[in-house]
LOVODO-394224 format. One record per residue (C-alpha): residue number from 1; residue in one letter; chain; x, y, z. Coordinates in pm, 1 decimal, always signed. Layout:
N
ATOM  num  residu  chaine         u         v         w
ATOM  NUM       a       A         X         Y         Z
...
END
This chain:
400
ATOM  num  residu  chaine         u         v         w
ATOM    1       m       A   +8139.1   -1379.2   -1786.6
ATOM    2       d       A   +7825.4   -1463.8   -1593.3
ATOM    3       m       A   +7554.3   -1199.7   -1660.1
ATOM    4       s       A   +7287.1   -1344.7   -1432.5
ATOM    5       i       A   +7103.9   -1185.8   -1138.9
ATOM    6       r       A   +6914.8   -1401.3    -891.6
ATOM    7       f       A   +6648.2   -1347.2    -622.7
ATOM    8       p       A   +6662.8   -1684.5    -443.4
ATOM    9       n       A   +6392.4   -1624.7    -183.3
ATOM   10       l       A   +6150.2   -1504.6    -453.1
ATOM   11       k       A   +6246.4   -1796.9    -680.5
ATOM   12       l       A   +6345.6   -1555.3    -958.8
ATOM   13       e       A   +6649.2   -1587.7   -1181.7
ATOM   14       f       A   +6748.1   -1372.3   -1478.4
ATOM   15       s       A   +7010.5   -1566.2   -1669.6
ATOM   16       r       A   +7131.6   -1275.4   -1882.1
ATOM   17       v       A   +7099.5    -912.7   -1786.9
ATOM   18       p       A   +7306.5    -695.3   -2025.0
ATOM   19       v       A   +7456.5    -365.3   -1922.7
ATOM   20       s       A   +7443.5    -223.2   -2274.9
ATOM   21       f       A   +7399.8    -313.2   -2638.2
ATOM   22       s       A   +7558.7    -198.3   -2964.2
ATOM   23       v       A   +7385.0     -17.1   -3251.6
ATOM   24       m       A   +7594.9     +42.1   -3563.9
ATOM   25       g       A   +7910.3     +35.3   -3358.9
ATOM   26       y       A   +7778.9    +269.1   -3087.8
ATOM   27       e       A   +7748.8    +139.4   -2734.2
ATOM   28       i       A   +7417.0    +232.0   -2572.8
ATOM   29       t       A   +7359.1    +160.0   -2205.1
ATOM   30       i       A   +7027.0     +39.9   -2067.9
ATOM   31       f       A   +7064.6    +294.9   -1791.2
ATOM   32       g       A   +7078.9    +579.0   -2045.3
ATOM   33       i       A   +6773.7    +453.2   -2231.4
ATOM   34       l       A   +6568.8    +434.4   -1910.2
ATOM   35       v       A   +6673.5    +783.8   -1805.7
ATOM   36       a       A   +6582.7    +921.3   -2150.7
ATOM   37       a       A   +6244.1    +746.4   -2140.4
ATOM   38       g       A   +6183.4    +888.9   -1793.3
ATOM   39       m       A   +6265.8   +1240.1   -1913.8
ATOM   40       l       A   +6020.5   +1216.1   -2203.1
ATOM   41       l       A   +5740.7   +1094.7   -1975.6
ATOM   42       a       A   +5825.9   +1362.9   -1721.3
ATOM   43       l       A   +5812.5   +1633.4   -1988.7
ATOM   44       a       A   +5475.0   +1509.5   -2110.1
ATOM   45       f       A   +5337.0   +1512.1   -1754.5
ATOM   46       v       A   +5471.3   +1860.4   -1679.4
ATOM   47       i       A   +5335.2   +2012.4   -2002.0
ATOM   48       l       A   +4994.8   +1851.1   -1951.3
ATOM   49       h       A   +4973.4   +1971.9   -1592.2
ATOM   50       a       A   +5080.1   +2323.7   -1689.4
ATOM   51       k       A   +4812.6   +2328.0   -1958.7
ATOM   52       r       A   +4544.3   +2224.4   -1711.1
ATOM   53       q       A   +4657.3   +2490.6   -1465.3
ATOM   54       k       A   +4669.6   +2750.5   -1746.2
ATOM   55       e       A   +5038.4   +2818.0   -1686.1
ATOM   56       n       A   +5300.5   +2919.4   -1940.0
ATOM   57       q       A   +5407.1   +2585.8   -2089.9
ATOM   58       n       A   +5712.7   +2736.3   -2259.3
ATOM   59       i       A   +5869.7   +2804.5   -1920.4
ATOM   60       y       A   +5906.8   +2432.4   -1853.2
ATOM   61       l       A   +6063.0   +2375.9   -2193.6
ATOM   62       e       A   +6305.7   +2661.3   -2137.7
ATOM   63       i       A   +6427.8   +2546.6   -1795.5
ATOM   64       m       A   +6530.4   +2203.4   -1924.1
ATOM   65       i       A   +6865.0   +2331.9   -2050.9
ATOM   66       p       A   +6974.8   +2521.5   -1735.8
ATOM   67       a       A   +6841.8   +2242.2   -1512.9
ATOM   68       l       A   +7034.0   +1977.1   -1708.0
ATOM   69       l       A   +7357.7   +2176.6   -1723.1
ATOM   70       g       A   +7339.6   +2271.2   -1357.6
ATOM   71       g       A   +7253.2   +1914.6   -1257.6
ATOM   72       i       A   +7550.0   +1762.8   -1440.0
ATOM   73       a       A   +7792.9   +2028.2   -1315.6
ATOM   74       g       A   +7676.4   +2006.8    -955.1
ATOM   75       g       A   +7659.5   +1628.2    -949.6
ATOM   76       r       A   +8008.3   +1589.7   -1094.4
ATOM   77       f       A   +8158.2   +1857.5    -870.9
ATOM   78       f       A   +8039.0   +1697.3    -546.1
ATOM   79       y       A   +8138.4   +1349.9    -664.9
ATOM   80       v       A   +8493.1   +1460.5    -743.8
ATOM   81       i       A   +8529.3   +1650.1    -416.0
ATOM   82       l       A   +8412.8   +1353.9    -207.2
ATOM   83       s       A   +8626.7   +1111.8    -411.3
ATOM   84       w       A   +8935.5   +1327.2    -423.2
ATOM   85       d       A   +9167.0   +1031.9    -362.3
ATOM   86       l       A   +9072.4    +896.8    -707.0
ATOM   87       y       A   +9104.3   +1231.4    -892.3
ATOM   88       s       A   +9380.5   +1412.0    -705.2
ATOM   89       g       A   +9637.9   +1357.1    -979.9
ATOM   90       g       A   +9404.4   +1368.1   -1276.6
ATOM   91       t       A   +9352.3   +1620.2   -1554.3
ATOM   92       l       A   +9059.3   +1851.6   -1621.3
ATOM   93       r       A   +8935.3   +1613.0   -1887.6
ATOM   94       e       A   +8923.6   +1331.6   -1636.5
ATOM   95       f       A   +8732.7   +1555.9   -1395.4
ATOM   96       c       A   +8464.0   +1620.3   -1657.7
ATOM   97       d       A   +8440.1   +1266.8   -1795.3
ATOM   98       i       A   +8102.2   +1122.5   -1688.6
ATOM   99       r       A   +8077.6    +839.6   -1938.8
ATOM  100       n       A   +8145.4    +584.3   -1667.4
ATOM  101       g       A   +7923.5    +744.5   -1408.8
ATOM  102       g       A   +8047.2    +949.9   -1120.2
ATOM  103       l       A   +7752.7   +1183.5   -1041.9
ATOM  104       s       A   +7609.2   +1275.6    -705.5
ATOM  105       f       A   +7229.5   +1299.1    -696.2
ATOM  106       l       A   +7213.8   +1563.3    -424.5
ATOM  107       g       A   +7487.9   +1761.9    -594.6
ATOM  108       g       A   +7294.6   +1746.0    -920.5
ATOM  109       l       A   +6972.5   +1850.5    -747.3
ATOM  110       l       A   +7145.5   +2147.9    -586.4
ATOM  111       g       A   +7322.8   +2259.4    -904.3
ATOM  112       g       A   +7012.7   +2221.4   -1120.5
ATOM  113       s       A   +6794.0   +2410.0    -870.5
ATOM  114       l       A   +7038.3   +2702.2    -840.9
ATOM  115       l       A   +7080.8   +2750.8   -1214.5
ATOM  116       t       A   +6706.5   +2714.0   -1274.2
ATOM  117       a       A   +6628.0   +2968.2    -999.9
ATOM  118       l       A   +6871.1   +3214.4   -1159.3
ATOM  119       y       A   +6712.0   +3170.5   -1500.5
ATOM  120       l       A   +6358.5   +3212.4   -1363.9
ATOM  121       k       A   +6463.5   +3527.9   -1181.9
ATOM  122       l       A   +6581.1   +3674.0   -1511.6
ATOM  123       r       A   +6249.4   +3569.1   -1665.4
ATOM  124       r       A   +6065.0   +3719.5   -1366.4
ATOM  125       a       A   +5883.4   +3393.8   -1294.4
ATOM  126       s       A   +5812.8   +3228.4    -959.3
ATOM  127       f       A   +6067.1   +2958.1    -879.3
ATOM  128       m       A   +5849.0   +2787.5    -616.1
ATOM  129       k       A   +5549.8   +2768.8    -847.6
ATOM  130       v       A   +5759.3   +2612.5   -1123.9
ATOM  131       a       A   +5940.9   +2386.2    -876.0
ATOM  132       d       A   +5610.7   +2233.7    -759.7
ATOM  133       t       A   +5541.1   +2095.4   -1106.2
ATOM  134       a       A   +5903.9   +2030.5   -1203.3
ATOM  135       s       A   +5964.9   +1819.4    -892.0
ATOM  136       m       A   +5687.6   +1582.9   -1002.1
ATOM  137       g       A   +5859.6   +1544.3   -1337.2
ATOM  138       l       A   +6192.4   +1479.2   -1166.7
ATOM  139       l       A   +6027.5   +1213.3    -955.1
ATOM  140       i       A   +5905.2   +1037.3   -1270.7
ATOM  141       v       A   +6263.8   +1029.7   -1399.5
ATOM  142       q       A   +6377.2    +874.7   -1071.4
ATOM  143       i       A   +6102.2    +610.7   -1072.4
ATOM  144       i       A   +6207.9    +486.2   -1415.5
ATOM  145       g       A   +6578.6    +569.0   -1413.7
ATOM  146       v       A   +6653.9    +393.2   -1086.2
ATOM  147       w       A   +6592.7     +59.6   -1256.3
ATOM  148       g       A   +6901.7    +127.6   -1463.4
ATOM  149       c       A   +7096.1     +41.2   -1149.1
ATOM  150       f       A   +6958.5    -311.3   -1180.8
ATOM  151       f       A   +7128.4    -349.5   -1521.5
ATOM  152       n       A   +7448.6    -181.1   -1399.1
ATOM  153       r       A   +7472.3    -405.1   -1089.5
ATOM  154       e       A   +7497.8    -103.7    -862.5
ATOM  155       f       A   +7304.6     +66.2    -585.2
ATOM  156       f       A   +7294.1    -239.4    -360.2
ATOM  157       g       A   +7337.7    -262.7     +14.9
ATOM  158       s       A   +7497.2    -483.3    +277.2
ATOM  159       y       A   +7436.8    -852.5    +324.8
ATOM  160       t       A   +7081.5    -971.7    +391.0
ATOM  161       d       A   +6878.5   -1289.3    +373.0
ATOM  162       n       A   +6533.6   -1130.9    +364.4
ATOM  163       l       A   +6260.5   -1198.6    +110.2
ATOM  164       t       A   +6399.7    -953.8    -147.7
ATOM  165       a       A   +6767.6   -1057.6    -116.2
ATOM  166       m       A   +6951.3   -1019.7    -446.9
ATOM  167       q       A   +7249.3   -1225.7    -568.3
ATOM  168       i       A   +7506.4   -1078.3    -809.3
ATOM  169       p       A   +7815.2   -1258.7    -945.4
ATOM  170       a       A   +8112.8   -1144.3    -736.4
ATOM  171       e       A   +8320.4   -1089.8   -1049.8
ATOM  172       m       A   +8074.9    -817.3   -1161.2
ATOM  173       v       A   +8128.1    -616.3    -842.0
ATOM  174       p       A   +8425.2    -380.3    -792.0
ATOM  175       e       A   +8680.0    -513.1    -542.1
ATOM  176       s       A   +8646.2    -198.5    -332.2
ATOM  177       l       A   +8283.6    -286.5    -253.1
ATOM  178       l       A   +8352.1    -646.0    -142.8
ATOM  179       t       A   +8396.2    -560.5    +221.8
ATOM  180       g       A   +8259.7    -678.6    +552.4
ATOM  181       g       A   +7969.3    -920.0    +544.2
ATOM  182       l       A   +7958.9    -948.9    +163.0
ATOM  183       k       A   +8281.4   -1151.8    +147.8
ATOM  184       e       A   +8187.2   -1355.9    +449.6
ATOM  185       h       A   +7850.6   -1459.0    +299.3
ATOM  186       l       A   +7943.1   -1548.5     -56.2
ATOM  187       v       A   +7701.4   -1799.3    -210.3
ATOM  188       t       A   +7829.5   -2048.8    -464.6
ATOM  189       v       A   +7592.0   -2174.2    -733.8
ATOM  190       g       A   +7759.7   -2414.6    -973.2
ATOM  191       d       A   +8096.4   -2258.1   -1053.0
ATOM  192       t       A   +7988.7   -1899.1    -979.4
ATOM  193       a       A   +8027.6   -1714.2    -649.6
ATOM  194       y       A   +7751.4   -1462.6    -572.4
ATOM  195       i       A   +7725.4   -1183.2    -323.0
ATOM  196       q       A   +7389.5   -1149.4    -149.8
ATOM  197       a       A   +7271.5    -796.9     -62.5
ATOM  198       h       A   +6979.7    -555.1     -27.5
ATOM  199       p       A   +6838.5    -448.7    -367.9
ATOM  200       l       A   +6833.4     -78.6    -282.7
ATOM  201       f       A   +6722.5     +18.5    -632.4
ATOM  202       l       A   +6405.4    -184.7    -570.0
ATOM  203       y       A   +6344.0     -13.8    -235.1
ATOM  204       a       A   +6404.7    +327.7    -390.2
ATOM  205       g       A   +6183.4    +258.0    -692.4
ATOM  206       v       A   +5889.5    +152.5    -473.8
ATOM  207       w       A   +5941.1    +449.5    -241.2
ATOM  208       y       A   +5955.3    +697.9    -531.7
ATOM  209       l       A   +5629.9    +557.2    -668.8
ATOM  210       i       A   +5455.4    +592.0    -330.4
ATOM  211       l       A   +5588.6    +945.1    -292.4
ATOM  212       f       A   +5465.1   +1035.6    -641.7
ATOM  213       l       A   +5111.2    +914.9    -564.5
ATOM  214       v       A   +5104.8   +1104.0    -233.1
ATOM  215       l       A   +5225.6   +1427.7    -392.0
ATOM  216       l       A   +4976.8   +1381.8    -673.4
ATOM  217       v       A   +4698.9   +1402.7    -415.0
ATOM  218       y       A   +4853.2   +1710.2    -252.0
ATOM  219       m       A   +4883.3   +1888.0    -586.3
ATOM  220       r       A   +4505.2   +1918.2    -604.9
ATOM  221       r       A   +4475.5   +2083.7    -264.9
ATOM  222       k       A   +4804.6   +2257.3    -196.8
ATOM  223       k       A   +4781.0   +2566.3     +21.5
ATOM  224       f       A   +5087.8   +2766.4     -82.7
ATOM  225       q       A   +5340.7   +2787.2    -364.5
ATOM  226       g       A   +5634.9   +2556.8    -301.1
ATOM  227       e       A   +5446.4   +2304.8     -87.1
ATOM  228       i       A   +5494.2   +2017.4    -333.7
ATOM  229       f       A   +5863.6   +2097.1    -371.0
ATOM  230       l       A   +5917.5   +2100.4      +4.8
ATOM  231       r       A   +5732.8   +1772.6     +49.2
ATOM  232       y       A   +5934.1   +1623.5    -236.4
ATOM  233       l       A   +6259.1   +1717.7     -63.0
ATOM  234       a       A   +6130.5   +1577.3    +266.8
ATOM  235       g       A   +6031.9   +1250.5     +97.9
ATOM  236       i       A   +6367.5   +1221.4     -78.2
ATOM  237       g       A   +6535.3   +1286.0    +255.3
ATOM  238       l       A   +6340.3   +1009.8    +429.6
ATOM  239       g       A   +6417.2    +755.5    +158.5
ATOM  240       g       A   +6780.2    +867.0    +142.5
ATOM  241       i       A   +6830.9    +804.4    +513.6
ATOM  242       v       A   +6750.0    +435.7    +464.0
ATOM  243       t       A   +6943.1    +382.7    +143.2
ATOM  244       e       A   +7252.9    +574.3    +253.3
ATOM  245       w       A   +7268.3    +371.8    +571.1
ATOM  246       l       A   +7247.2     +38.3    +386.3
ATOM  247       r       A   +7438.9     +99.1     +62.4
ATOM  248       r       A   +7802.6      -3.4     +13.7
ATOM  249       d       A   +7901.9    +235.3    -264.9
ATOM  250       s       A   +7794.6    +559.3    -100.4
ATOM  251       l       A   +8034.6    +851.6     -87.8
ATOM  252       k       A   +8216.5    +882.5    +244.9
ATOM  253       f       A   +8366.1   +1171.8    +432.0
ATOM  254       p       A   +8738.8   +1176.9    +346.0
ATOM  255       g       A   +8930.6    +953.0    +585.0
ATOM  256       t       A   +8616.4    +802.8    +741.3
ATOM  257       d       A   +8365.4    +527.3    +670.1
ATOM  258       f       A   +8066.2    +751.5    +746.8
ATOM  259       p       A   +7824.5    +828.5    +458.6
ATOM  260       a       A   +7877.9   +1186.4    +352.7
ATOM  261       f       A   +7521.2   +1258.5    +249.7
ATOM  262       l       A   +7346.9   +1093.3    +544.4
ATOM  263       p       A   +7337.3   +1417.9    +752.6
ATOM  264       v       A   +7213.3   +1603.6    +445.7
ATOM  265       y       A   +6922.7   +1362.9    +401.4
ATOM  266       v       A   +6836.0   +1395.5    +769.7
ATOM  267       l       A   +6830.6   +1776.3    +742.5
ATOM  268       l       A   +6619.6   +1761.3    +427.6
ATOM  269       f       A   +6363.0   +1541.4    +595.6
ATOM  270       l       A   +6343.2   +1745.3    +916.9
ATOM  271       v       A   +6371.6   +2099.8    +784.0
ATOM  272       c       A   +6160.7   +2062.1    +469.5
ATOM  273       g       A   +5904.9   +1833.1    +634.6
ATOM  274       i       A   +5848.5   +2060.4    +933.9
ATOM  275       s       A   +5847.8   +2371.4    +715.0
ATOM  276       a       A   +5583.0   +2221.8    +485.0
ATOM  277       v       A   +5356.7   +2126.6    +777.8
ATOM  278       v       A   +5390.6   +2462.8    +956.5
ATOM  279       r       A   +5333.7   +2667.5    +643.8
ATOM  280       r       A   +5031.9   +2457.7    +550.6
ATOM  281       v       A   +4875.1   +2514.4    +894.0
ATOM  282       m       A   +4941.2   +2888.1    +872.4
ATOM  283       a       A   +4799.0   +2900.1    +520.2
ATOM  284       k       A   +4482.3   +2727.4    +640.2
ATOM  285       k       A   +4444.4   +2978.4    +923.6
ATOM  286       r       A   +4493.1   +3272.1    +686.8
ATOM  287       s       A   +4241.8   +3123.4    +447.3
ATOM  288       a       A   +3985.7   +3073.0    +726.0
ATOM  289       l       A   +4042.2   +3428.7    +853.7
ATOM  290       s       A   +4005.1   +3573.5    +505.2
ATOM  291       k       A   +3687.3   +3374.6    +450.0
ATOM  292       r       A   +3538.7   +3496.1    +779.4
ATOM  293       r       A   +3620.8   +3856.7    +694.9
ATOM  294       r       A   +3455.5   +3821.9    +355.0
ATOM  295       e       A   +3144.6   +3679.0    +518.6
ATOM  296       e       A   +3132.9   +3964.9    +769.9
ATOM  297       l       A   +3177.7   +4221.1    +494.1
ATOM  298       y       A   +2905.0   +4057.7    +287.9
ATOM  299       a       A   +2668.7   +4054.1    +587.9
ATOM  300       a       A   +2739.3   +4423.6    +655.9
ATOM  301       e       A   +2675.2   +4518.7    +293.5
ATOM  302       k       A   +2353.3   +4318.4    +292.4
ATOM  303       q       A   +2236.5   +4488.9    +611.4
ATOM  304       n       A   +2318.8   +4834.8    +472.4
ATOM  305       a       A   +2127.0   +4754.7    +156.8
ATOM  306       s       A   +1818.0   +4643.8    +352.4
ATOM  307       e       A   +1803.9   +4957.3    +575.5
ATOM  308       p       A   +1678.4   +5200.7    +299.7
ATOM  309       e       A   +1403.3   +4955.7    +205.7
ATOM  310       t       A   +1291.1   +4942.3    +567.9
ATOM  311       a       A   +1280.0   +5323.9    +579.8
ATOM  312       e       A   +1065.8   +5339.3    +267.0
ATOM  313       n       A    +825.5   +5085.7    +410.4
ATOM  314       a       A    +802.0   +5288.2    +731.4
ATOM  315       g       A    +728.1   +5609.5    +534.7
ATOM  316       g       A    +442.9   +5442.7    +348.8
ATOM  317       t       A    +251.3   +5354.5    +668.6
ATOM  318       p       A     +64.0   +5688.4    +710.6
ATOM  319       e       A     -71.6   +5667.9    +359.2
ATOM  320       s       A    -209.8   +5325.7    +424.9
ATOM  321       g       A    -356.3   +5462.1    +746.9
ATOM  322       e       A    -537.3   +5739.7    +553.6
ATOM  323       e       A    -672.3   +5484.3    +310.2
ATOM  324       t       A    -799.9   +5281.3    +602.4
ATOM  325       a       A    -973.2   +5588.0    +741.9
ATOM  326       e       A   -1135.9   +5662.3    +409.0
ATOM  327       n       A   -1261.0   +5307.4    +392.1
ATOM  328       a       A   -1400.5   +5345.6    +743.0
ATOM  329       e       A   -1584.9   +5668.0    +640.4
ATOM  330       r       A   -1736.0   +5493.1    +343.7
ATOM  331       t       A   -1876.0   +5215.5    +558.2
ATOM  332       p       A   -2185.5   +5404.6    +698.1
ATOM  333       d       A   -2297.3   +5504.8    +349.2
ATOM  334       s       A   -2291.7   +5148.7    +240.2
ATOM  335       a       A   -2482.5   +5059.8    +556.7
ATOM  336       e       A   -2752.9   +5321.7    +471.6
ATOM  337       e       A   -2785.1   +5191.0    +121.6
ATOM  338       s       A   -2826.8   +4835.7    +237.5
ATOM  339       p       A   -3205.0   +4867.6    +334.6
ATOM  340       d       A   -3291.8   +5002.3      -8.8
ATOM  341       s       A   -3114.1   +4716.1    -163.3
ATOM  342       d       A   -3309.9   +4480.7     +61.1
ATOM  343       d       A   -3642.2   +4640.0     -47.6
ATOM  344       a       A   -3534.8   +4617.3    -408.5
ATOM  345       s       A   -3448.8   +4254.9    -368.5
ATOM  346       e       A   -3786.2   +4189.1    -198.9
ATOM  347       t       A   -3966.6   +4367.3    -484.1
ATOM  348       a       A   -3774.8   +4164.6    -738.9
ATOM  349       e       A   -3870.0   +3850.7    -556.9
ATOM  350       s       A   -4235.9   +3949.3    -544.3
ATOM  351       e       A   -4235.6   +4029.5    -911.6
ATOM  352       g       A   -4071.2   +3706.7    -992.5
ATOM  353       n       A   -4308.1   +3509.7    -762.0
ATOM  354       p       A   -4604.5   +3379.9    -963.0
ATOM  355       e       A   -4821.3   +3308.7    -652.0
ATOM  356       s       A   -4863.9   +3673.5    -564.0
ATOM  357       q       A   -5005.7   +3772.7    -903.8
ATOM  358       p       A   -5342.3   +3583.4    -894.6
ATOM  359       e       A   -5442.0   +3749.7    -565.9
ATOM  360       d       A   -5397.4   +4090.9    -715.3
ATOM  361       q       A   -5605.9   +3995.9   -1018.2
ATOM  362       e       A   -5894.4   +3865.8    -803.8
ATOM  363       t       A   -5899.2   +4186.3    -604.8
ATOM  364       e       A   -5928.3   +4389.3    -919.8
ATOM  365       k       A   -6224.4   +4180.9   -1038.3
ATOM  366       e       A   -6415.8   +4230.7    -714.1
ATOM  367       n       A   -6358.2   +4598.6    -666.7
ATOM  368       g       A   -6330.8   +4691.3   -1028.4
ATOM  369       p       A   -6065.3   +4898.6   -1186.4
ATOM  370       e       A   -5944.1   +5177.9    -975.2
ATOM  371       d       A   -6045.1   +5520.7   -1117.9
ATOM  372       p       A   -5866.4   +5814.9    -970.9
ATOM  373       v       A   -6160.6   +6045.0   -1073.8
ATOM  374       q       A   -6488.0   +5973.9    -875.0
ATOM  375       e       A   -6835.9   +6053.4   -1007.5
ATOM  376       g       A   -6933.5   +6410.6    -949.5
ATOM  377       s       A   -6582.0   +6516.6    -880.3
ATOM  378       v       A   -6390.0   +6771.5   -1077.1
ATOM  379       p       A   -6046.4   +6712.0   -1198.9
ATOM  380       e       A   -5782.0   +6893.6   -1011.3
ATOM  381       s       A   -5668.6   +7065.7   -1326.9
ATOM  382       e       A   -6016.5   +7221.1   -1361.4
ATOM  383       a       A   -6090.7   +7278.9    -994.1
ATOM  384       q       A   -5776.3   +7465.8    -919.1
ATOM  385       p       A   -5744.1   +7810.6   -1082.4
ATOM  386       q       A   -5432.0   +7891.2   -1271.4
ATOM  387       d       A   -5206.5   +8182.6   -1188.4
ATOM  388       g       A   -5370.8   +8514.4   -1258.3
ATOM  389       q       A   -5724.3   +8375.3   -1287.4
ATOM  390       t       A   -6011.6   +8365.5   -1039.1
ATOM  391       g       A   -6280.9   +8115.6    -979.8
ATOM  392       s       A   -6560.9   +8348.7   -1100.7
ATOM  393       e       A   -6405.4   +8382.0   -1439.6
ATOM  394       d       A   -6401.2   +8007.9   -1474.7
ATOM  395       a       A   -6769.4   +7987.7   -1377.5
ATOM  396       e       A   -6902.2   +8246.1   -1625.1
ATOM  397       p       A   -6828.5   +8053.6   -1940.3
ATOM  398       k       A   -7004.8   +7752.3   -1796.6
ATOM  399       n       A   -7329.0   +7954.3   -1727.5
ATOM  400       e       A   -7326.6   +8091.4   -2076.8
END
C-alpha cells in the first residue's frame, strides 16, 4: 500500500507517512500522540498563567476530568445522531466505541463546557474566569492535534490546484468521500492514482496559531470576565465556516448534502463576536465613568481638606497686623536714638584720628594746663556754707 503524501505545487513529497506504529504489540496512533502532547503543553500553559494571575491552580487540574468526560460524551452523541444511518441497527457498545474516531468537535466543546460549568458551580467558582484561561489551553491542543489529520489522511476538502494542493493515494480514502470533482480530477503518478484536494488541516492549523497569538494579546488587556472565551468561540466560528464549506467528510443534515454544523459556526461567529465587541465597549465606558467619579471625589476631598487651612491663615492676619503696628511704634524711638549714635560714631572717629591729637597738644602748651581754681579764688566747697552753718562762723576761726 502506498503511504505517500505529495504537495506537487510546493515540490514536496513524503514517501512514507505512517498512521500508527506498534510498541510491544500495542498499536499507537500518531494522532493520539499529538493530542496527548498538546494536552501536556496546554496544561503547562494554563498552570503558568494561573500562577502569574494568582489564581487557584488546583481548579484547572480538577476540571480536566469533567471537561474530558463531557467532551467525549458530547462529541460522540452528536456524531451518532448526525450519522444515524450508520448506527441505526447497532448496539450500545458500538455507539460508545471511539477507537476508530467518530467525534464531533462542536459536540465535544458543548458537552465539556456544560459539565465543567456544573462542576465549577458546585465549587462556587466563576465559569467565565476559568473559561478565559482554559480556552487558550484548548487552542494549544487544537494547534498541535490538528496535524494528526495529516497522518490519518483526513480533514481534506474538495478539488483544488492552488499552491497548497495536496495529493493522497485514492486507495487510502474511503469510497464515500470520492465524490464530485475528486474522481474527475484523479492524478496518476507511476502506478498510483492520487486525489488532489485542499489540505484543510493546514488551513486550520495556521488559523488556530493566528487566533492564539491574537487572544494572547487580548489576555493582557481584557475588560471583562469571559471576553477571551467569547472571542475564542467567534474565532472558531469564523474558521469553521471556511472548513465546513470546503471539507468532504463533514457531517450532513439527514437526507441532505448540507453541512450540519455550518449554521452553528455562523451563529458562533456572529453572536459571540458581536457580544464580545459590545461588552468591551460598555466595559470601557463604565471604567471611564468610574475613573471620572474617583477623580471628582478626590478633588472634592482635597478641596475640603484645604478649606480649614485657609480659615486658620485668615484668623492669623490680625495678629500679624498688631505686630506690624508695634513695629511701626518702635520706629520713632529708633529714629531718636540715631543722632546719638551719629555723635558717638563721630567721637570714635575723632579719637581714632591721629591728626586731631597734635592740635590739642599745641594748644595746651601755649595756654598752659587748665586749672579750674584761679588765683585768689576760694573753692566752692569752702565758699559755700554747709547746712546749719553761717558765714560768720566760718570767718571766726580764720581771724583767730
